[in-house]
ChimeraX commands (.cxc) that place a marker at each C-alpha (Angstrom):
marker #1 position 62.22,98.38,100.91 radius 0.5
marker #1 position 64.67,101.14,101.47 radius 0.5
marker #1 position 66.24,102.92,98.53 radius 0.5
marker #1 position 69.57,103.33,100.38 radius 0.5
marker #1 position 72.57,101.93,98.59 radius 0.5
marker #1 position 74.83,99.46,100.33 radius 0.5
marker #1 position 78.58,99.69,99.88 radius 0.5
marker #1 position 80.15,96.42,98.81 radius 0.5
marker #1 position 83.50,95.50,100.28 radius 0.5
marker #1 position 85.78,92.93,98.70 radius 0.5
marker #1 position 87.01,90.98,101.72 radius 0.5
marker #1 position 89.39,88.91,99.63 radius 0.5
marker #1 position 91.37,91.81,98.24 radius 0.5
marker #1 position 94.19,92.98,100.41 radius 0.5
marker #1 position 94.74,96.64,101.01 radius 0.5
marker #1 position 97.71,95.98,103.27 radius 0.5
marker #1 position 101.12,97.17,102.27 radius 0.5
marker #1 position 103.93,94.75,101.52 radius 0.5
marker #1 position 105.23,93.12,104.68 radius 0.5
marker #1 position 108.85,92.10,104.66 radius 0.5
marker #1 position 109.12,88.87,106.65 radius 0.5
marker #1 position 112.60,87.73,107.59 radius 0.5
marker #1 position 112.58,84.05,106.62 radius 0.5
marker #1 position 116.05,83.26,107.94 radius 0.5
marker #1 position 119.03,84.93,109.55 radius 0.5
marker #1 position 122.57,83.59,109.76 radius 0.5
marker #1 position 126.15,84.85,109.61 radius 0.5
marker #1 position 125.65,84.90,105.82 radius 0.5
marker #1 position 122.83,87.42,105.91 radius 0.5
marker #1 position 119.09,88.01,106.04 radius 0.5
marker #1 position 116.80,85.96,103.79 radius 0.5
marker #1 position 113.80,88.11,102.93 radius 0.5
marker #1 position 111.36,87.11,100.16 radius 0.5
marker #1 position 113.88,84.67,98.68 radius 0.5
marker #1 position 116.57,87.36,98.45 radius 0.5
marker #1 position 119.72,87.20,100.56 radius 0.5
marker #1 position 120.97,90.50,102.00 radius 0.5
marker #1 position 124.56,89.82,103.05 radius 0.5
marker #1 position 125.03,93.18,104.77 radius 0.5
marker #1 position 123.45,95.15,107.61 radius 0.5
marker #1 position 120.00,96.46,106.74 radius 0.5
marker #1 position 117.37,99.03,107.60 radius 0.5
marker #1 position 113.88,97.63,107.10 radius 0.5
marker #1 position 110.47,99.24,107.10 radius 0.5
marker #1 position 107.11,98.06,105.81 radius 0.5
marker #1 position 107.85,99.95,102.59 radius 0.5
marker #1 position 111.46,99.13,101.80 radius 0.5
marker #1 position 114.79,97.57,102.69 radius 0.5
marker #1 position 117.94,99.70,102.67 radius 0.5
marker #1 position 121.63,99.11,103.22 radius 0.5
marker #1 position 122.73,100.19,106.70 radius 0.5
marker #1 position 126.25,101.48,106.26 radius 0.5
marker #1 position 127.61,100.51,109.63 radius 0.5
marker #1 position 131.03,99.18,110.34 radius 0.5
marker #1 position 132.15,97.75,113.64 radius 0.5
marker #1 position 130.62,99.84,116.42 radius 0.5
marker #1 position 127.07,101.21,116.59 radius 0.5
marker #1 position 127.03,104.89,117.52 radius 0.5
marker #1 position 124.39,107.61,117.74 radius 0.5
marker #1 position 125.62,108.96,114.36 radius 0.5
marker #1 position 124.35,105.76,112.72 radius 0.5
marker #1 position 120.81,107.02,113.36 radius 0.5
marker #1 position 121.01,110.43,111.69 radius 0.5
marker #1 position 118.78,109.05,108.93 radius 0.5
marker #1 position 115.80,108.99,111.36 radius 0.5
marker #1 position 115.10,112.69,110.81 radius 0.5
marker #1 position 114.75,112.07,107.05 radius 0.5
marker #1 position 111.87,109.60,107.45 radius 0.5
marker #1 position 108.40,110.72,106.31 radius 0.5
marker #1 position 106.99,109.69,109.66 radius 0.5
marker #1 position 108.52,108.21,112.75 radius 0.5
marker #1 position 107.83,104.56,113.55 radius 0.5
marker #1 position 105.86,103.59,116.63 radius 0.5
marker #1 position 108.77,101.30,117.54 radius 0.5
marker #1 position 112.41,101.20,116.48 radius 0.5
marker #1 position 114.13,97.82,116.77 radius 0.5
marker #1 position 117.90,97.76,116.86 radius 0.5
marker #1 position 119.68,94.46,116.34 radius 0.5
marker #1 position 123.25,94.96,117.58 radius 0.5
marker #1 position 124.82,91.67,116.49 radius 0.5
marker #1 position 125.39,88.49,118.48 radius 0.5
marker #1 position 125.66,90.10,121.91 radius 0.5
marker #1 position 124.84,93.34,123.68 radius 0.5
marker #1 position 128.00,94.98,124.99 radius 0.5
marker #1 position 126.64,98.40,125.89 radius 0.5
marker #1 position 123.42,99.95,127.24 radius 0.5
marker #1 position 123.51,102.43,124.30 radius 0.5
marker #1 position 122.33,105.27,126.51 radius 0.5
marker #1 position 123.12,107.95,123.93 radius 0.5
marker #1 position 120.95,106.21,121.32 radius 0.5
marker #1 position 118.13,105.70,123.82 radius 0.5
marker #1 position 118.34,109.39,124.75 radius 0.5
marker #1 position 118.22,110.52,121.10 radius 0.5
marker #1 position 115.14,108.37,120.40 radius 0.5
marker #1 position 113.47,109.57,123.58 radius 0.5
marker #1 position 113.89,113.19,122.45 radius 0.5
marker #1 position 112.18,112.22,119.16 radius 0.5
marker #1 position 109.41,110.37,121.06 radius 0.5
marker #1 position 110.33,107.06,119.41 radius 0.5
marker #1 position 110.10,103.89,121.47 radius 0.5
marker #1 position 113.26,101.84,121.03 radius 0.5
marker #1 position 114.15,98.23,121.76 radius 0.5
marker #1 position 117.81,97.21,121.61 radius 0.5
marker #1 position 118.51,93.49,121.40 radius 0.5
marker #1 position 120.63,90.90,119.65 radius 0.5
marker #1 position 120.07,90.68,115.90 radius 0.5
marker #1 position 118.48,87.19,116.02 radius 0.5
marker #1 position 116.01,88.44,118.65 radius 0.5
marker #1 position 115.31,91.59,116.63 radius 0.5
marker #1 position 114.54,89.47,113.53 radius 0.5
marker #1 position 112.00,87.37,115.46 radius 0.5
marker #1 position 110.47,90.47,117.05 radius 0.5
marker #1 position 110.24,92.17,113.64 radius 0.5
marker #1 position 108.25,89.26,112.21 radius 0.5
marker #1 position 105.81,89.37,115.13 radius 0.5
marker #1 position 105.32,93.14,114.88 radius 0.5
marker #1 position 104.75,93.00,111.13 radius 0.5
marker #1 position 102.26,90.13,111.48 radius 0.5
marker #1 position 100.33,92.36,113.91 radius 0.5
marker #1 position 100.31,95.22,111.39 radius 0.5
marker #1 position 102.43,97.45,113.62 radius 0.5
marker #1 position 104.33,100.45,112.21 radius 0.5
marker #1 position 107.87,99.42,113.08 radius 0.5
marker #1 position 111.33,100.11,111.71 radius 0.5
marker #1 position 114.35,97.87,112.25 radius 0.5
marker #1 position 118.09,98.49,112.10 radius 0.5
marker #1 position 119.76,95.09,111.87 radius 0.5
marker #1 position 123.51,94.67,112.14 radius 0.5
marker #1 position 124.81,91.59,110.39 radius 0.5
marker #1 position 128.06,91.07,112.30 radius 0.5
marker link #1:1,2 radius 0.2
marker link #1:2,3 radius 0.2
marker link #1:3,4 radius 0.2
marker link #1:4,5 radius 0.2
marker link #1:5,6 radius 0.2
marker link #1:6,7 radius 0.2
marker link #1:7,8 radius 0.2
marker link #1:8,9 radius 0.2
marker link #1:9,10 radius 0.2
marker link #1:10,11 radius 0.2
marker link #1:11,12 radius 0.2
marker link #1:12,13 radius 0.2
marker link #1:13,14 radius 0.2
marker link #1:14,15 radius 0.2
marker link #1:15,16 radius 0.2
marker link #1:16,17 radius 0.2
marker link #1:17,18 radius 0.2
marker link #1:18,19 radius 0.2
marker link #1:19,20 radius 0.2
marker link #1:20,21 radius 0.2
marker link #1:21,22 radius 0.2
marker link #1:22,23 radius 0.2
marker link #1:23,24 radius 0.2
marker link #1:24,25 radius 0.2
marker link #1:25,26 radius 0.2
marker link #1:26,27 radius 0.2
marker link #1:27,28 radius 0.2
marker link #1:28,29 radius 0.2
marker link #1:29,30 radius 0.2
marker link #1:30,31 radius 0.2
marker link #1:31,32 radius 0.2
marker link #1:32,33 radius 0.2
marker link #1:33,34 radius 0.2
marker link #1:34,35 radius 0.2
marker link #1:35,36 radius 0.2
marker link #1:36,37 radius 0.2
marker link #1:37,38 radius 0.2
marker link #1:38,39 radius 0.2
marker link #1:39,40 radius 0.2
marker link #1:40,41 radius 0.2
marker link #1:41,42 radius 0.2
marker link #1:42,43 radius 0.2
marker link #1:43,44 radius 0.2
marker link #1:44,45 radius 0.2
marker link #1:45,46 radius 0.2
marker link #1:46,47 radius 0.2
marker link #1:47,48 radius 0.2
marker link #1:48,49 radius 0.2
marker link #1:49,50 radius 0.2
marker link #1:50,51 radius 0.2
marker link #1:51,52 radius 0.2
marker link #1:52,53 radius 0.2
marker link #1:53,54 radius 0.2
marker link #1:54,55 radius 0.2
marker link #1:55,56 radius 0.2
marker link #1:56,57 radius 0.2
marker link #1:57,58 radius 0.2
marker link #1:58,59 radius 0.2
marker link #1:59,60 radius 0.2
marker link #1:60,61 radius 0.2
marker link #1:61,62 radius 0.2
marker link #1:62,63 radius 0.2
marker link #1:63,64 radius 0.2
marker link #1:64,65 radius 0.2
marker link #1:65,66 radius 0.2
marker link #1:66,67 radius 0.2
marker link #1:67,68 radius 0.2
marker link #1:68,69 radius 0.2
marker link #1:69,70 radius 0.2
marker link #1:70,71 radius 0.2
marker link #1:71,72 radius 0.2
marker link #1:72,73 radius 0.2
marker link #1:73,74 radius 0.2
marker link #1:74,75 radius 0.2
marker link #1:75,76 radius 0.2
marker link #1:76,77 radius 0.2
marker link #1:77,78 radius 0.2
marker link #1:78,79 radius 0.2
marker link #1:79,80 radius 0.2
marker link #1:80,81 radius 0.2
marker link #1:81,82 radius 0.2
marker link #1:82,83 radius 0.2
marker link #1:83,84 radius 0.2
marker link #1:84,85 radius 0.2
marker link #1:85,86 radius 0.2
marker link #1:86,87 radius 0.2
marker link #1:87,88 radius 0.2
marker link #1:88,89 radius 0.2
marker link #1:89,90 radius 0.2
marker link #1:90,91 radius 0.2
marker link #1:91,92 radius 0.2
marker link #1:92,93 radius 0.2
marker link #1:93,94 radius 0.2
marker link #1:94,95 radius 0.2
marker link #1:95,96 radius 0.2
marker link #1:96,97 radius 0.2
marker link #1:97,98 radius 0.2
marker link #1:98,99 radius 0.2
marker link #1:99,100 radius 0.2
marker link #1:100,101 radius 0.2
marker link #1:101,102 radius 0.2
marker link #1:102,103 radius 0.2
marker link #1:103,104 radius 0.2
marker link #1:104,105 radius 0.2
marker link #1:105,106 radius 0.2
marker link #1:106,107 radius 0.2
marker link #1:107,108 radius 0.2
marker link #1:108,109 radius 0.2
marker link #1:109,110 radius 0.2
marker link #1:110,111 radius 0.2
marker link #1:111,112 radius 0.2
marker link #1:112,113 radius 0.2
marker link #1:113,114 radius 0.2
marker link #1:114,115 radius 0.2
marker link #1:115,116 radius 0.2
marker link #1:116,117 radius 0.2
marker link #1:117,118 radius 0.2
marker link #1:118,119 radius 0.2
marker link #1:119,120 radius 0.2
marker link #1:120,121 radius 0.2
marker link #1:121,122 radius 0.2
marker link #1:122,123 radius 0.2
marker link #1:123,124 radius 0.2
marker link #1:124,125 radius 0.2
marker link #1:125,126 radius 0.2
marker link #1:126,127 radius 0.2
marker link #1:127,128 radius 0.2
marker link #1:128,129 radius 0.2
marker link #1:129,130 radius 0.2
view
């Protein structure tokens, strides 16, 4: 017999970080872990923040990106019920930061977020309520 020690791994314990799954989205808000957020949000695997955005999404609404500890592999932007602009200035800013960006309606962004999180991807979402 060998005298080498074998490392035991607890397969039942989870070392994954908290994953925020969006259970429901409606005009009333985002239902996440039984809490209703009735305002626009920024969501990462670590936290949920208020996204202080009013009517129109502009490149200035993304100044917070440079304050993040690390950039996400993908930035989802939910722009509301319909896409009315190609958001070229936002795409350009993210390109300069080497951040992949997907701009879509908020309902689509919520569904995409849940898929990305279930895959363990390092994503960040900016979700406009109205």
